[in-house]
C-alpha positions in Angstrom: 166.2 55.0 48.2 164.8 55.8 51.6 166.7 57.6 54.3 165.8 58.7 57.9 167.2 60.0 61.1 168.0 57.3 63.7 167.2 58.1 67.3 168.5 56.3 70.2 166.1 54.4 72.4 166.6 56.8 75.3 165.9 59.8 73.0 162.8 58.1 71.6 161.5 57.3 75.0 161.9 60.8 76.3 160.3 62.1 73.2 157.2 59.9 73.7 157.0 61.1 77.3 157.0 64.7 76.2 154.2 64.0 73.7 152.1 62.3 76.4 152.7 65.3 78.7 151.6 67.7 75.9 148.4 65.7 75.3 147.6 65.7 79.0 148.3 69.4 79.3 145.9 70.1 76.4 143.2 68.0 78.1 143.7 69.8 81.4 143.7 73.2 79.8 140.4 72.3 78.0 138.8 71.3 81.3 140.0 74.5 82.9 138.6 76.6 80.1 135.2 74.9 79.8 134.8 73.7 83.4 133.7 70.3 82.0 135.4 67.0 82.3 132.9 65.4 79.9 131.9 67.9 77.2 130.9 65.5 74.5 129.8 61.9 73.9 133.3 61.1 72.7 134.6 61.8 76.2 132.3 59.4 78.0 129.0 58.4 76.2 127.2 56.9 79.2 128.0 59.9 81.5 127.3 62.4 78.8 123.9 61.2 77.8 122.9 60.6 81.5 123.7 64.2 82.2 121.8 65.3 79.1 118.7 63.4 80.4 119.0 65.1 83.8 119.4 68.5 82.2 116.3 68.0 80.0 114.1 67.0 82.9 115.4 69.9 84.8 114.5 72.2 81.9 111.0 70.7 81.6 110.4 71.3 85.3 111.8 74.9 85.0 109.2 75.6 82.3 106.4 74.2 84.5 107.4 76.5 87.3 106.1 79.4 85.2 102.7 77.8 85.0 102.7 76.8 88.7 103.6 80.4 89.6 100.7 81.7 87.4 98.4 79.3 89.1 99.5 80.5 92.6 98.8 84.1 91.5 95.4 83.3 90.0 94.3 81.5 93.2 95.6 84.4 95.3 93.7 86.9 93.1 90.5 84.8 93.6 91.0 84.7 97.3 91.6 88.4 97.5 88.4 88.9 95.6 86.5 86.8 98.0 87.9 88.7 100.9 86.8 92.0 99.4 83.4 90.6 98.5 82.9 89.4 102.1 83.4 93.0 103.2 80.8 94.2 100.8 78.4 91.5 102.0 79.0 92.6 105.6 78.3 96.2 104.5 75.0 95.0 102.8 74.1 93.3 106.1 74.6 96.6 107.9 72.4 98.4 105.4 69.6 95.8 105.8 69.9 96.0 109.6 69.7 99.8 109.4 66.5 99.5 107.3 65.1 97.0 109.8 65.8 99.4 112.7 64.2 102.3 110.8 60.7 102.6 112.2 57.8 103.3 109.8 55.1 105.4 111.5 52.0 107.2 110.4 51.0 110.0 112.9 48.6 112.9 113.0 45.3 114.2 114.4 42.1 114.4 112.4 41.2 118.0 111.5 37.5 117.2 111.9 35.6 115.8 114.8 34.4 112.2 114.5 30.7 112.1 113.4 28.5 109.2 114.3 26.8 107.6 111.3 23.3 106.1 111.5 24.4 103.4 109.2 27.2 100.8 109.3 30.2 102.0 107.4 33.5 100.4 106.2 36.8 102.2 106.1 39.2 100.6 103.5 42.9 101.0 104.2 46.3 99.7 103.3 48.7 98.7 106.1 52.2 98.5 104.6 50.6 97.7 101.3 48.3 95.0 102.6 44.6 95.7 102.1 42.4 95.7 105.2 39.1 97.2 106.3 37.6 98.5 109.5 33.8 97.8 109.9 32.2 100.5 112.0 28.7 99.6 113.2 25.8 102.0 112.9 25.5 104.7 115.6 29.1 103.8 116.8 30.7 106.1 119.4 34.2 107.3 118.8 35.5 104.7 121.2 33.7 102.0 119.2 35.2 103.4 116.0 38.6 103.3 117.6 38.2 99.7 118.5 37.2 98.8 115.0 40.0 100.7 113.5 42.6 99.2 115.8 41.3 95.7 115.0 42.1 96.4 111.3 45.3 98.4 111.6 46.9 97.2 114.9 46.4 97.7 118.6 47.1 101.2 119.8 47.2 102.7 116.3 44.2 104.9 116.9 43.3 106.9 120.0 41.3 110.2 120.6 42.5 113.6 121.4 42.2 115.5 124.7 38.8 116.8 123.7 37.6 113.3 123.1 36.1 114.3 119.7 38.9 113.7 117.2 40.8 110.6 116.1 44.5 110.5 116.6 46.6 108.1 114.6 50.0 106.8 115.9 50.5 103.6 113.9 53.8 101.7 113.6 53.3 101.2 109.9 52.5 103.0 106.7 48.7 103.5 106.7 47.1 104.6 103.5 43.4 105.1 102.6 41.7 103.5 99.6 39.6 106.5 98.8 39.0 110.1 99.8 35.7 109.0 101.4 37.6 106.6 103.7 39.6 109.6 105.0 36.8 112.0 105.5 34.5 109.4 107.0 36.5 109.4 110.2 37.5 113.1 110.2 40.8 113.2 108.3 41.2 115.8 105.6 41.1 114.6 102.0 44.5 114.0 100.5 46.0 115.7 97.5 49.1 114.9 95.5 50.6 111.7 94.3 48.8 108.5 95.1 50.4 105.1 95.9 49.7 102.0 93.9 49.6 98.6 95.7 49.2 95.9 93.2 46.1 96.5 91.1 44.7 99.0 93.5 45.7 102.6 94.0 45.5 104.3 97.4 44.4 107.9 97.5 47.0 110.5 98.3 47.8 110.8 101.9 45.8 113.1 104.1 47.4 116.4 105.0 46.5 115.6 108.6 48.9 112.6 108.6 52.7 112.3 108.4 54.4 109.1 107.2 58.0 108.7 108.2 60.6 105.9 107.5 59.3 104.8 104.1 61.5 107.1 102.1 64.5 106.3 104.4 64.0 102.6 103.8 63.6 103.1 100.1 67.0 105.0 100.1 68.6 102.1 102.0 67.2 99.7 99.4 68.9 101.7 96.6 72.1 101.7 98.6 71.8 97.9 99.0 71.3 97.5 95.2 74.4 99.6 94.6 76.4 97.2 96.8 75.2 94.2 94.8 76.5 96.0 91.7 79.9 96.5 93.3 80.0 92.8 94.2 79.4 91.9 90.6 82.1 94.3 89.4 84.6 93.2 91.9 84.0 89.5 91.0 84.6 90.4 87.4 87.9 92.2 88.2 89.4 89.4 90.3 91.4 87.9 87.4 95.0 87.2 86.9 96.6 86.8 83.4 93.1 86.2 81.9 92.0 83.6 84.5 89.1 84.5 86.8 88.1 81.8 89.3 85.2 83.7 90.8 83.8 85.7 87.9 80.6 83.7 87.5 79.1 80.9 85.4 79.8 80.7 81.7 83.3 82.1 82.0 84.9 78.6 81.7 87.8 79.6 83.9 88.5 76.3 85.6 92.3 76.2 86.2 94.5 73.2 85.6 98.0 73.3 87.0 100.5 70.7 85.7 103.2 69.4 88.0 105.1 67.2 85.4 105.8 67.3 81.7 103.5 64.4 81.0 100.5 66.2 82.5 99.4 63.2 84.5 100.3 65.0 87.8 98.2 68.0 88.1 95.6 69.9 90.2 92.2 71.0 89.0 90.9 74.2 90.6 87.2 74.6 89.9 85.9 78.2 89.4 83.1 79.4 91.6 80.4 82.1 91.1 80.9 84.8 93.6 78.7 87.3 91.8 75.5 88.5 93.6 73.4 86.0 91.7 75.8 83.3 92.4 75.6 84.0 96.1 71.8 84.0 95.9 71.4 87.7 96.3 68.9 89.8 94.3 68.2 93.5 94.0 65.5 95.1 96.0 62.7 96.2 93.7 59.6 98.4 94.1 57.5 95.3 94.6 57.4 92.5 97.1 55.8 89.1 96.3 54.8 90.5 92.9 52.8 93.3 94.5 53.8 96.8 93.3 54.3 99.4 96.0 55.2 96.9 98.7 59.0 96.7 97.9 62.0 98.9 98.8 62.3 97.4 102.3 58.8 98.5 103.2 58.1 95.1 104.9 60.2 93.8 107.8 59.6 90.2 106.5 61.4 91.2 103.2 64.3 92.6 105.2 64.6 89.5 107.3 64.5 87.4 104.2 67.3 89.5 102.7 69.4 89.1 105.9 68.9 85.4 105.7 70.2 85.4 102.2 73.2 87.6 103.2 74.1 85.1 106.0 74.0 82.3 103.5 76.2 84.3 101.1 78.7 84.8 103.9 78.8 81.1 104.6 79.3 80.4 100.9 82.2 82.9 100.7 83.9 81.4 103.8 83.5 77.9 102.3 84.9 78.9 98.9 87.7 80.8 100.5 88.7 77.7 102.5 88.6 75.6 99.3 90.9 78.0 97.5 93.2 78.2 100.5 93.6 74.5 100.5 94.3 74.5 96.8 96.8 77.3 97.2 98.6 75.3 100.0 98.9 72.3 97.7 100.2 74.4 94.7 102.8 76.2 96.9 104.0 72.9 98.3 104.4 71.5 94.8 106.2 74.7 93.8 108.7 74.3 96.5 109.1 70.6 95.7 109.7 71.4 92.0 112.4 74.0 92.8 114.2 71.6 95.1 114.0 68.8 92.6 115.4 71.0 89.9 118.3 71.7 92.2 118.8 68.0 92.7 118.8 67.3 89.0 121.2 70.1 88.2 123.5 69.1 90.9 123.5 65.5 89.7 124.2 66.5 86.1 127.0 68.7 87.3 128.5 65.9 89.3 128.7 63.8 86.2 130.2 66.3 83.8 131.8 69.2 85.7 135.5 69.2 86.2 137.1 69.7 89.6 138.9 72.9 88.9 141.1 72.7 92.0 142.3 69.2 90.9 142.8 70.4 87.3 144.7 73.4 88.4 147.0 71.2 90.4 147.3 68.8 87.4 148.3 71.8 85.2 151.1 72.7 87.6 152.4 69.1 87.8 152.3 68.7 84.0 154.3 72.0 83.6 156.9 70.6 85.9 156.8 67.2 84.2 157.3 68.9 80.8 160.4 70.8 82.0 161.8 67.6 83.4 161.1 65.8 80.1 163.0 68.4 78.2 165.9 68.1 80.5 165.9 64.3 80.2 165.8 64.5 76.4 168.8 66.8 76.5 170.7 64.3 78.6 169.7 61.5 76.2 171.4 63.3 73.4 174.7 63.9 75.4 176.4 60.7 73.9 175.9 62.0 70.3 177.2 65.4 71.3 180.4 63.7 72.5 180.9 62.1 69.1 180.4 65.5 67.5 183.2 66.9 69.6 185.6 64.0 68.3 184.7 64.8 64.7 185.7 68.4 65.2 
């Protein structure tokens, strides 16, 4: 036999109202605690999964930002390397110009008076490493000998002293004699010491009567120039970021790909360049010029001018490559800013779909609290009739 408590319609209505209020209060309190009005697919499937999609795309873009940032730094490292290499190239230009302005001279007065020969003679010489010969006719006077020598060495290279009997050399070049006989034939003392080799031929040691200046200075500047090329190579090798070197030279396979979306179909390819000395078309100054030993080390003005031309070309290459990297950097930085702003748009859109309005929920909580108090009071009033019957039974 079943039994139950019978409630009046008014009581039952007020009880249901209190239950609804309690449910709404729980919902409001959950929103206040989590800050979400849609926290699961059960709350609103369409809104929840739309928000999830926006959050996922925002997360993908956030991960790409790290790669974009690394790309920016790699390009900046390359550009900084180019800037520093340009300074070294400018310094190398200064060294080459200094070598060009360093005059090579051979000066001195013969220790023995010129003696006329009854037969035609030939004086074999090297002028800055180039073989030449002066043909002096038989019974030639000192003036005729000077004419022949100047024809071979250069105008004004030979004169005579105040006595008119000895030859004086004042040549704007490095003048060497092929043999001792070539020296003594025109009155210069025989040389002793280390000889100089030009190609397959060796010049006799310089006469003690003559002094050569500028050759050692130019050789020292050539060594300094070579040292700068080594610094260029080392600097290019050091201009890396996170293992990426965009100017380190061929064979490094350091082309850079910067992705701007998760699919990888939006990207920028940054091609590496060779900013080493060989990549810039620069080569070390050796002890030979044109394959001829003894004619290197900036001895020839033509070699120095050729080097200066190469340095100018290297500067132009550096400026062009710097401009290319600068353009790429501008594109990457623009995409970086765009990606940051797009992430903000996606996060804001996702929040608008799922986040609760805490001000509204706080107001709802206060209203529900008041509503609950009123419901309790209404339930008490609904039970007043039964309370009156209870009084009669007493």
